[in-house]
ChimeraX commands (.cxc) that place a marker at each C-alpha (Angstrom):
marker #1 position 102.14,120.89,83.25 radius 0.5
marker #1 position 102.11,122.33,86.77 radius 0.5
marker #1 position 103.14,125.96,87.19 radius 0.5
marker #1 position 103.22,126.28,90.97 radius 0.5
marker #1 position 103.28,129.80,92.39 radius 0.5
marker #1 position 103.33,130.79,96.03 radius 0.5
marker #1 position 100.13,132.58,97.01 radius 0.5
marker #1 position 100.95,136.19,97.84 radius 0.5
marker #1 position 98.99,139.47,97.90 radius 0.5
marker #1 position 101.28,140.92,95.24 radius 0.5
marker #1 position 100.48,138.11,92.82 radius 0.5
marker #1 position 96.93,137.09,93.71 radius 0.5
marker #1 position 95.11,139.97,95.43 radius 0.5
marker #1 position 93.48,140.93,92.13 radius 0.5
marker #1 position 92.67,137.39,91.10 radius 0.5
marker #1 position 90.16,134.73,92.13 radius 0.5
marker #1 position 90.16,130.93,92.03 radius 0.5
marker #1 position 87.52,128.41,91.05 radius 0.5
marker #1 position 86.70,124.98,92.44 radius 0.5
marker #1 position 87.69,122.03,90.29 radius 0.5
marker #1 position 84.84,120.44,88.33 radius 0.5
marker #1 position 86.81,118.98,85.42 radius 0.5
marker #1 position 89.12,116.09,86.30 radius 0.5
marker #1 position 90.70,115.76,82.86 radius 0.5
marker #1 position 94.03,116.61,84.50 radius 0.5
marker #1 position 94.11,113.05,85.93 radius 0.5
marker #1 position 92.41,111.31,82.99 radius 0.5
marker #1 position 95.61,109.39,82.25 radius 0.5
marker #1 position 96.48,108.51,85.86 radius 0.5
marker #1 position 95.84,104.85,86.59 radius 0.5
marker #1 position 96.73,105.34,90.26 radius 0.5
marker #1 position 95.93,108.19,92.65 radius 0.5
marker #1 position 97.93,108.60,95.90 radius 0.5
marker #1 position 95.96,108.00,99.10 radius 0.5
marker #1 position 96.58,108.79,102.75 radius 0.5
marker #1 position 95.52,106.79,105.77 radius 0.5
marker #1 position 92.93,109.32,106.95 radius 0.5
marker #1 position 90.77,108.64,103.88 radius 0.5
marker #1 position 91.48,104.94,103.53 radius 0.5
marker #1 position 88.26,103.60,105.07 radius 0.5
marker #1 position 86.04,105.71,102.82 radius 0.5
marker #1 position 88.12,105.21,99.68 radius 0.5
marker #1 position 88.08,101.42,100.11 radius 0.5
marker #1 position 84.29,101.41,99.79 radius 0.5
marker #1 position 84.49,102.91,96.31 radius 0.5
marker #1 position 87.87,102.00,94.81 radius 0.5
marker #1 position 90.35,99.13,94.78 radius 0.5
marker #1 position 93.51,100.00,96.70 radius 0.5
marker #1 position 97.03,98.74,96.23 radius 0.5
marker #1 position 100.67,99.77,96.07 radius 0.5
marker #1 position 103.01,100.91,93.34 radius 0.5
marker #1 position 106.79,100.82,93.60 radius 0.5
marker #1 position 108.76,104.04,93.26 radius 0.5
marker #1 position 112.48,104.72,93.67 radius 0.5
marker #1 position 111.85,105.72,97.29 radius 0.5
marker #1 position 109.77,102.63,98.06 radius 0.5
marker #1 position 106.12,101.58,97.90 radius 0.5
marker #1 position 103.30,104.09,97.66 radius 0.5
marker #1 position 99.67,103.54,98.61 radius 0.5
marker #1 position 97.30,104.33,95.72 radius 0.5
marker #1 position 93.71,104.09,94.62 radius 0.5
marker #1 position 93.65,101.98,91.45 radius 0.5
marker #1 position 91.64,103.76,88.77 radius 0.5
marker #1 position 92.46,101.42,85.88 radius 0.5
marker #1 position 94.39,98.26,85.07 radius 0.5
marker #1 position 95.67,99.84,81.88 radius 0.5
marker #1 position 98.44,102.47,81.98 radius 0.5
marker #1 position 97.45,105.91,80.81 radius 0.5
marker #1 position 93.76,105.54,81.62 radius 0.5
marker #1 position 91.54,106.61,84.51 radius 0.5
marker #1 position 88.11,104.97,84.40 radius 0.5
marker #1 position 86.79,107.28,87.11 radius 0.5
marker #1 position 87.06,110.27,84.76 radius 0.5
marker #1 position 84.26,110.54,82.21 radius 0.5
marker #1 position 85.02,111.64,78.63 radius 0.5
marker #1 position 83.68,115.10,79.55 radius 0.5
marker #1 position 85.94,115.35,82.62 radius 0.5
marker #1 position 83.33,114.61,85.27 radius 0.5
marker #1 position 84.24,112.29,88.16 radius 0.5
marker #1 position 82.23,109.07,87.98 radius 0.5
marker #1 position 83.08,107.43,91.29 radius 0.5
marker #1 position 81.43,107.73,94.67 radius 0.5
marker #1 position 84.60,109.05,96.32 radius 0.5
marker #1 position 87.13,111.67,95.21 radius 0.5
marker #1 position 90.62,111.26,96.72 radius 0.5
marker #1 position 91.81,114.10,98.94 radius 0.5
marker #1 position 94.66,115.05,96.61 radius 0.5
marker #1 position 92.17,115.77,93.84 radius 0.5
marker #1 position 89.77,117.67,96.06 radius 0.5
marker #1 position 92.60,120.03,96.99 radius 0.5
marker #1 position 93.45,120.79,93.35 radius 0.5
marker #1 position 94.77,123.25,92.14 radius 0.5
marker #1 position 96.35,123.96,95.54 radius 0.5
marker #1 position 99.47,122.25,96.81 radius 0.5
marker #1 position 101.96,122.58,99.65 radius 0.5
marker #1 position 105.54,123.09,98.50 radius 0.5
marker #1 position 108.69,123.27,100.55 radius 0.5
marker #1 position 110.26,126.69,100.68 radius 0.5
marker #1 position 113.68,126.66,99.03 radius 0.5
marker #1 position 116.43,126.50,101.62 radius 0.5
marker #1 position 114.01,126.07,104.52 radius 0.5
marker #1 position 112.07,123.29,106.16 radius 0.5
marker #1 position 108.72,125.08,106.10 radius 0.5
marker #1 position 105.97,124.43,103.59 radius 0.5
marker #1 position 104.04,127.18,101.85 radius 0.5
marker #1 position 100.69,127.20,100.08 radius 0.5
marker #1 position 100.98,127.29,96.29 radius 0.5
marker #1 position 98.58,127.06,93.40 radius 0.5
marker #1 position 98.92,125.62,89.91 radius 0.5
marker #1 position 98.42,128.63,87.69 radius 0.5
marker #1 position 98.32,126.45,84.58 radius 0.5
marker #1 position 95.14,124.78,85.85 radius 0.5
marker #1 position 92.83,127.35,84.27 radius 0.5
marker #1 position 91.23,127.86,87.69 radius 0.5
marker #1 position 93.06,131.09,88.51 radius 0.5
marker #1 position 91.40,134.04,86.79 radius 0.5
marker #1 position 91.06,137.81,87.07 radius 0.5
marker #1 position 88.59,138.96,89.70 radius 0.5
marker #1 position 86.27,140.27,86.99 radius 0.5
marker #1 position 85.00,136.66,86.77 radius 0.5
marker #1 position 83.04,134.65,89.31 radius 0.5
marker #1 position 85.30,132.94,91.80 radius 0.5
marker #1 position 86.73,132.87,95.30 radius 0.5
marker #1 position 89.00,135.61,96.59 radius 0.5
marker #1 position 92.50,134.83,97.81 radius 0.5
marker #1 position 92.74,137.88,100.08 radius 0.5
marker #1 position 90.40,140.32,101.78 radius 0.5
marker #1 position 90.57,144.13,101.61 radius 0.5
marker #1 position 93.37,144.15,104.19 radius 0.5
marker #1 position 95.45,141.69,102.13 radius 0.5
marker #1 position 94.81,138.95,104.66 radius 0.5
marker #1 position 94.04,135.40,103.50 radius 0.5
marker #1 position 90.33,134.70,103.25 radius 0.5
marker #1 position 88.73,132.01,105.38 radius 0.5
marker #1 position 88.52,129.77,102.30 radius 0.5
marker #1 position 92.29,129.99,101.81 radius 0.5
marker #1 position 92.87,129.30,105.51 radius 0.5
marker #1 position 90.62,126.23,105.27 radius 0.5
marker #1 position 92.55,124.94,102.25 radius 0.5
marker #1 position 95.87,125.41,104.04 radius 0.5
marker #1 position 94.51,123.52,107.06 radius 0.5
marker #1 position 93.19,120.74,104.83 radius 0.5
marker #1 position 96.50,120.32,103.01 radius 0.5
marker #1 position 98.43,120.42,106.27 radius 0.5
marker #1 position 96.32,117.55,107.59 radius 0.5
marker #1 position 96.81,115.62,104.34 radius 0.5
marker #1 position 100.58,116.03,104.60 radius 0.5
marker #1 position 100.62,114.84,108.22 radius 0.5
marker #1 position 98.53,111.81,107.28 radius 0.5
marker #1 position 100.70,111.13,104.23 radius 0.5
marker #1 position 103.87,111.13,106.33 radius 0.5
marker #1 position 102.31,108.76,108.88 radius 0.5
marker #1 position 100.91,106.54,106.13 radius 0.5
marker #1 position 104.28,106.25,104.42 radius 0.5
marker #1 position 105.87,105.15,107.68 radius 0.5
marker #1 position 103.23,102.43,107.97 radius 0.5
marker #1 position 103.72,101.32,104.35 radius 0.5
marker #1 position 107.48,101.18,104.91 radius 0.5
marker #1 position 106.95,99.05,108.01 radius 0.5
marker #1 position 104.74,96.63,106.07 radius 0.5
marker #1 position 107.38,96.37,103.37 radius 0.5
marker #1 position 110.14,95.80,105.93 radius 0.5
marker #1 position 108.06,93.00,107.46 radius 0.5
marker #1 position 107.85,91.31,104.05 radius 0.5
marker #1 position 104.09,91.82,103.76 radius 0.5
marker #1 position 103.95,93.47,100.33 radius 0.5
marker #1 position 104.15,91.27,97.26 radius 0.5
marker #1 position 103.57,91.54,93.48 radius 0.5
marker #1 position 99.87,91.42,92.68 radius 0.5
marker #1 position 99.23,88.67,90.17 radius 0.5
marker #1 position 96.32,89.83,88.06 radius 0.5
marker #1 position 95.48,88.74,84.54 radius 0.5
marker #1 position 93.14,90.77,82.38 radius 0.5
marker #1 position 91.11,88.89,79.78 radius 0.5
marker #1 position 90.44,91.01,76.72 radius 0.5
marker #1 position 88.71,89.12,73.97 radius 0.5
marker #1 position 90.78,86.04,73.27 radius 0.5
marker #1 position 93.88,87.44,74.94 radius 0.5
marker #1 position 94.97,87.17,78.56 radius 0.5
marker #1 position 97.28,90.02,79.52 radius 0.5
marker #1 position 99.18,90.12,82.84 radius 0.5
marker #1 position 98.82,93.36,84.77 radius 0.5
marker #1 position 102.22,94.49,86.02 radius 0.5
marker #1 position 103.55,97.06,88.47 radius 0.5
marker #1 position 100.85,96.58,91.10 radius 0.5
marker #1 position 101.47,95.23,94.58 radius 0.5
marker #1 position 99.24,94.02,97.40 radius 0.5
marker #1 position 99.37,92.65,100.93 radius 0.5
marker #1 position 100.66,89.10,101.22 radius 0.5
marker #1 position 97.82,87.69,103.29 radius 0.5
marker #1 position 99.56,84.34,103.81 radius 0.5
marker #1 position 102.66,86.06,105.19 radius 0.5
marker #1 position 100.47,88.28,107.37 radius 0.5
marker #1 position 98.78,85.25,108.90 radius 0.5
marker #1 position 102.16,83.61,109.59 radius 0.5
marker #1 position 103.62,86.51,111.59 radius 0.5
marker #1 position 104.81,85.47,115.01 radius 0.5
marker #1 position 103.38,87.23,118.06 radius 0.5
marker #1 position 106.21,89.74,118.35 radius 0.5
marker #1 position 106.15,90.83,114.71 radius 0.5
marker #1 position 102.34,90.84,114.66 radius 0.5
marker #1 position 102.27,93.18,117.66 radius 0.5
marker #1 position 104.88,95.46,116.07 radius 0.5
marker #1 position 102.84,95.73,112.85 radius 0.5
marker #1 position 99.66,96.39,114.83 radius 0.5
marker #1 position 101.25,99.14,116.93 radius 0.5
marker #1 position 102.41,100.86,113.76 radius 0.5
marker #1 position 98.89,100.90,112.30 radius 0.5
marker #1 position 99.85,98.30,109.73 radius 0.5
marker #1 position 97.05,95.86,110.44 radius 0.5
marker #1 position 94.31,98.36,109.69 radius 0.5
marker #1 position 95.98,99.35,106.42 radius 0.5
marker #1 position 96.66,95.73,105.45 radius 0.5
marker #1 position 93.14,94.47,106.05 radius 0.5
marker #1 position 91.59,97.51,104.38 radius 0.5
marker #1 position 93.69,96.91,101.29 radius 0.5
marker #1 position 92.66,93.25,101.20 radius 0.5
marker #1 position 88.97,94.13,101.57 radius 0.5
marker #1 position 89.19,96.77,98.85 radius 0.5
marker #1 position 90.01,94.08,96.29 radius 0.5
marker #1 position 86.27,93.51,95.97 radius 0.5
marker #1 position 86.00,96.93,94.34 radius 0.5
marker #1 position 87.58,95.68,91.12 radius 0.5
marker #1 position 84.02,95.07,89.94 radius 0.5
marker #1 position 83.63,98.85,89.99 radius 0.5
marker #1 position 86.34,99.19,87.35 radius 0.5
marker #1 position 84.48,96.93,84.96 radius 0.5
marker #1 position 81.23,98.84,85.58 radius 0.5
marker #1 position 82.94,102.18,85.04 radius 0.5
marker #1 position 84.52,100.98,81.82 radius 0.5
marker #1 position 81.09,100.09,80.47 radius 0.5
marker #1 position 79.60,103.36,81.71 radius 0.5
marker #1 position 82.30,105.38,80.00 radius 0.5
marker #1 position 81.63,103.47,76.80 radius 0.5
marker #1 position 77.93,104.32,77.01 radius 0.5
marker #1 position 78.67,107.99,77.63 radius 0.5
marker #1 position 81.09,108.09,74.75 radius 0.5
marker #1 position 78.65,106.39,72.40 radius 0.5
marker #1 position 75.98,108.91,73.37 radius 0.5
marker #1 position 78.35,111.78,72.72 radius 0.5
marker #1 position 79.12,110.38,69.29 radius 0.5
marker #1 position 75.45,110.06,68.51 radius 0.5
marker #1 position 74.75,113.62,69.67 radius 0.5
marker #1 position 77.63,115.33,67.89 radius 0.5
marker #1 position 79.58,114.05,64.90 radius 0.5
marker #1 position 81.91,116.98,65.37 radius 0.5
marker #1 position 82.98,115.91,68.87 radius 0.5
marker #1 position 86.70,115.36,69.21 radius 0.5
marker #1 position 86.91,111.76,70.41 radius 0.5
marker #1 position 90.52,111.09,69.48 radius 0.5
marker #1 position 92.03,108.50,71.77 radius 0.5
marker #1 position 88.78,106.91,72.93 radius 0.5
marker #1 position 87.14,103.69,71.84 radius 0.5
marker #1 position 83.43,103.01,71.59 radius 0.5
marker #1 position 84.11,99.63,73.17 radius 0.5
marker #1 position 85.38,100.95,76.51 radius 0.5
marker #1 position 85.51,97.55,78.18 radius 0.5
marker #1 position 88.22,96.70,80.68 radius 0.5
marker #1 position 87.66,92.99,80.22 radius 0.5
marker #1 position 87.34,90.32,82.88 radius 0.5
marker #1 position 89.66,89.95,85.83 radius 0.5
marker #1 position 91.46,86.77,86.71 radius 0.5
marker #1 position 93.57,86.35,89.84 radius 0.5
marker #1 position 96.30,83.74,90.09 radius 0.5
marker link #1:1,2 radius 0.2
marker link #1:2,3 radius 0.2
marker link #1:3,4 radius 0.2
marker link #1:4,5 radius 0.2
marker link #1:5,6 radius 0.2
marker link #1:6,7 radius 0.2
marker link #1:7,8 radius 0.2
marker link #1:8,9 radius 0.2
marker link #1:9,10 radius 0.2
marker link #1:10,11 radius 0.2
marker link #1:11,12 radius 0.2
marker link #1:12,13 radius 0.2
marker link #1:13,14 radius 0.2
marker link #1:14,15 radius 0.2
marker link #1:15,16 radius 0.2
marker link #1:16,17 radius 0.2
marker link #1:17,18 radius 0.2
marker link #1:18,19 radius 0.2
marker link #1:19,20 radius 0.2
marker link #1:20,21 radius 0.2
marker link #1:21,22 radius 0.2
marker link #1:22,23 radius 0.2
marker link #1:23,24 radius 0.2
marker link #1:24,25 radius 0.2
marker link #1:25,26 radius 0.2
marker link #1:26,27 radius 0.2
marker link #1:27,28 radius 0.2
marker link #1:28,29 radius 0.2
marker link #1:29,30 radius 0.2
marker link #1:30,31 radius 0.2
marker link #1:31,32 radius 0.2
marker link #1:32,33 radius 0.2
marker link #1:33,34 radius 0.2
marker link #1:34,35 radius 0.2
marker link #1:35,36 radius 0.2
marker link #1:36,37 radius 0.2
marker link #1:37,38 radius 0.2
marker link #1:38,39 radius 0.2
marker link #1:39,40 radius 0.2
marker link #1:40,41 radius 0.2
marker link #1:41,42 radius 0.2
marker link #1:42,43 radius 0.2
marker link #1:43,44 radius 0.2
marker link #1:44,45 radius 0.2
marker link #1:45,46 radius 0.2
marker link #1:46,47 radius 0.2
marker link #1:47,48 radius 0.2
marker link #1:48,49 radius 0.2
marker link #1:49,50 radius 0.2
marker link #1:50,51 radius 0.2
marker link #1:51,52 radius 0.2
marker link #1:52,53 radius 0.2
marker link #1:53,54 radius 0.2
marker link #1:54,55 radius 0.2
marker link #1:55,56 radius 0.2
marker link #1:56,57 radius 0.2
marker link #1:57,58 radius 0.2
marker link #1:58,59 radius 0.2
marker link #1:59,60 radius 0.2
marker link #1:60,61 radius 0.2
marker link #1:61,62 radius 0.2
marker link #1:62,63 radius 0.2
marker link #1:63,64 radius 0.2
marker link #1:64,65 radius 0.2
marker link #1:65,66 radius 0.2
marker link #1:66,67 radius 0.2
marker link #1:67,68 radius 0.2
marker link #1:68,69 radius 0.2
marker link #1:69,70 radius 0.2
marker link #1:70,71 radius 0.2
marker link #1:71,72 radius 0.2
marker link #1:72,73 radius 0.2
marker link #1:73,74 radius 0.2
marker link #1:74,75 radius 0.2
marker link #1:75,76 radius 0.2
marker link #1:76,77 radius 0.2
marker link #1:77,78 radius 0.2
marker link #1:78,79 radius 0.2
marker link #1:79,80 radius 0.2
marker link #1:80,81 radius 0.2
marker link #1:81,82 radius 0.2
marker link #1:82,83 radius 0.2
marker link #1:83,84 radius 0.2
marker link #1:84,85 radius 0.2
marker link #1:85,86 radius 0.2
marker link #1:86,87 radius 0.2
marker link #1:87,88 radius 0.2
marker link #1:88,89 radius 0.2
marker link #1:89,90 radius 0.2
marker link #1:90,91 radius 0.2
marker link #1:91,92 radius 0.2
marker link #1:92,93 radius 0.2
marker link #1:93,94 radius 0.2
marker link #1:94,95 radius 0.2
marker link #1:95,96 radius 0.2
marker link #1:96,97 radius 0.2
marker link #1:97,98 radius 0.2
marker link #1:98,99 radius 0.2
marker link #1:99,100 radius 0.2
marker link #1:100,101 radius 0.2
marker link #1:101,102 radius 0.2
marker link #1:102,103 radius 0.2
marker link #1:103,104 radius 0.2
marker link #1:104,105 radius 0.2
marker link #1:105,106 radius 0.2
marker link #1:106,107 radius 0.2
marker link #1:107,108 radius 0.2
marker link #1:108,109 radius 0.2
marker link #1:109,110 radius 0.2
marker link #1:110,111 radius 0.2
marker link #1:111,112 radius 0.2
marker link #1:112,113 radius 0.2
marker link #1:113,114 radius 0.2
marker link #1:114,115 radius 0.2
marker link #1:115,116 radius 0.2
marker link #1:116,117 radius 0.2
marker link #1:117,118 radius 0.2
marker link #1:118,119 radius 0.2
marker link #1:119,120 radius 0.2
marker link #1:120,121 radius 0.2
marker link #1:121,122 radius 0.2
marker link #1:122,123 radius 0.2
marker link #1:123,124 radius 0.2
marker link #1:124,125 radius 0.2
marker link #1:125,126 radius 0.2
marker link #1:126,127 radius 0.2
marker link #1:127,128 radius 0.2
marker link #1:128,129 radius 0.2
marker link #1:129,130 radius 0.2
marker link #1:130,131 radius 0.2
marker link #1:131,132 radius 0.2
marker link #1:132,133 radius 0.2
marker link #1:133,134 radius 0.2
marker link #1:134,135 radius 0.2
marker link #1:135,136 radius 0.2
marker link #1:136,137 radius 0.2
marker link #1:137,138 radius 0.2
marker link #1:138,139 radius 0.2
marker link #1:139,140 radius 0.2
marker link #1:140,141 radius 0.2
marker link #1:141,142 radius 0.2
marker link #1:142,143 radius 0.2
marker link #1:143,144 radius 0.2
marker link #1:144,145 radius 0.2
marker link #1:145,146 radius 0.2
marker link #1:146,147 radius 0.2
marker link #1:147,148 radius 0.2
marker link #1:148,149 radius 0.2
marker link #1:149,150 radius 0.2
marker link #1:150,151 radius 0.2
marker link #1:151,152 radius 0.2
marker link #1:152,153 radius 0.2
marker link #1:153,154 radius 0.2
marker link #1:154,155 radius 0.2
marker link #1:155,156 radius 0.2
marker link #1:156,157 radius 0.2
marker link #1:157,158 radius 0.2
marker link #1:158,159 radius 0.2
marker link #1:159,160 radius 0.2
marker link #1:160,161 radius 0.2
marker link #1:161,162 radius 0.2
marker link #1:162,163 radius 0.2
marker link #1:163,164 radius 0.2
marker link #1:164,165 radius 0.2
marker link #1:165,166 radius 0.2
marker link #1:166,167 radius 0.2
marker link #1:167,168 radius 0.2
marker link #1:168,169 radius 0.2
marker link #1:169,170 radius 0.2
marker link #1:170,171 radius 0.2
marker link #1:171,172 radius 0.2
marker link #1:172,173 radius 0.2
marker link #1:173,174 radius 0.2
marker link #1:174,175 radius 0.2
marker link #1:175,176 radius 0.2
marker link #1:176,177 radius 0.2
marker link #1:177,178 radius 0.2
marker link #1:178,179 radius 0.2
marker link #1:179,180 radius 0.2
marker link #1:180,181 radius 0.2
marker link #1:181,182 radius 0.2
marker link #1:182,183 radius 0.2
marker link #1:183,184 radius 0.2
marker link #1:184,185 radius 0.2
marker link #1:185,186 radius 0.2
marker link #1:186,187 radius 0.2
marker link #1:187,188 radius 0.2
marker link #1:188,189 radius 0.2
marker link #1:189,190 radius 0.2
marker link #1:190,191 radius 0.2
marker link #1:191,192 radius 0.2
marker link #1:192,193 radius 0.2
marker link #1:193,194 radius 0.2
marker link #1:194,195 radius 0.2
marker link #1:195,196 radius 0.2
marker link #1:196,197 radius 0.2
marker link #1:197,198 radius 0.2
marker link #1:198,199 radius 0.2
marker link #1:199,200 radius 0.2
marker link #1:200,201 radius 0.2
marker link #1:201,202 radius 0.2
marker link #1:202,203 radius 0.2
marker link #1:203,204 radius 0.2
marker link #1:204,205 radius 0.2
marker link #1:205,206 radius 0.2
marker link #1:206,207 radius 0.2
marker link #1:207,208 radius 0.2
marker link #1:208,209 radius 0.2
marker link #1:209,210 radius 0.2
marker link #1:210,211 radius 0.2
marker link #1:211,212 radius 0.2
marker link #1:212,213 radius 0.2
marker link #1:213,214 radius 0.2
marker link #1:214,215 radius 0.2
marker link #1:215,216 radius 0.2
marker link #1:216,217 radius 0.2
marker link #1:217,218 radius 0.2
marker link #1:218,219 radius 0.2
marker link #1:219,220 radius 0.2
marker link #1:220,221 radius 0.2
marker link #1:221,222 radius 0.2
marker link #1:222,223 radius 0.2
marker link #1:223,224 radius 0.2
marker link #1:224,225 radius 0.2
marker link #1:225,226 radius 0.2
marker link #1:226,227 radius 0.2
marker link #1:227,228 radius 0.2
marker link #1:228,229 radius 0.2
marker link #1:229,230 radius 0.2
marker link #1:230,231 radius 0.2
marker link #1:231,232 radius 0.2
marker link #1:232,233 radius 0.2
marker link #1:233,234 radius 0.2
marker link #1:234,235 radius 0.2
marker link #1:235,236 radius 0.2
marker link #1:236,237 radius 0.2
marker link #1:237,238 radius 0.2
marker link #1:238,239 radius 0.2
marker link #1:239,240 radius 0.2
marker link #1:240,241 radius 0.2
marker link #1:241,242 radius 0.2
marker link #1:242,243 radius 0.2
marker link #1:243,244 radius 0.2
marker link #1:244,245 radius 0.2
marker link #1:245,246 radius 0.2
marker link #1:246,247 radius 0.2
marker link #1:247,248 radius 0.2
marker link #1:248,249 radius 0.2
marker link #1:249,250 radius 0.2
marker link #1:250,251 radius 0.2
marker link #1:251,252 radius 0.2
marker link #1:252,253 radius 0.2
marker link #1:253,254 radius 0.2
marker link #1:254,255 radius 0.2
marker link #1:255,256 radius 0.2
marker link #1:256,257 radius 0.2
marker link #1:257,258 radius 0.2
marker link #1:258,259 radius 0.2
marker link #1:259,260 radius 0.2
marker link #1:260,261 radius 0.2
marker link #1:261,262 radius 0.2
marker link #1:262,263 radius 0.2
marker link #1:263,264 radius 0.2
view
């Protein structure tokens, strides 16, 4: 559970932080939020789609077709994919809106286990003059850019939805003898996109919607990566079992196979 605390000299001058190397904190996340600035790179390594929230559609990297599972996270917490989404690279830092004000401040999740006393190896929050270190300034700049891209991306996603270009993604997952429909995922309606009249097409293009739409469609080819990762995780888990009978493997199966994909 996140325990966000604003970064201040009073609270953090005598502490240090460590870079994330264990991604177990997203091991049960089947979708990771993405922003437009990283879309081109993410689409080369991960399938991309949309999920529907109360506020509307959200652009996500799809890390599994089964709820509560992230195939990109190995049983030991290592990241298996070729690309790590920006949100995860920023962990355990986060921008939070100051109560009663419009400004955002830099916070850190103190429950992450990555904030420790400065007697351990790590990165300082502040220098001897209680000024933020360059590393902290870089993180703040990185998160500020992510937020700006997220806001712009959400506007584009909203425009695509308003144009009727987002539809339920009909995917069936074959597991053994069973065929299970995958629900709660959405994709670009390519047929509707191709039928846009000139005026609507131009409006979508000006809003950056075409680039996002075509990138999402192209990323569908990355579903093969999910099947490969499922098998890889199974191999890693089997090796762990062979190496240590005492390993705590509760919740994992030796047959870590996502099955075969079928699109309607």
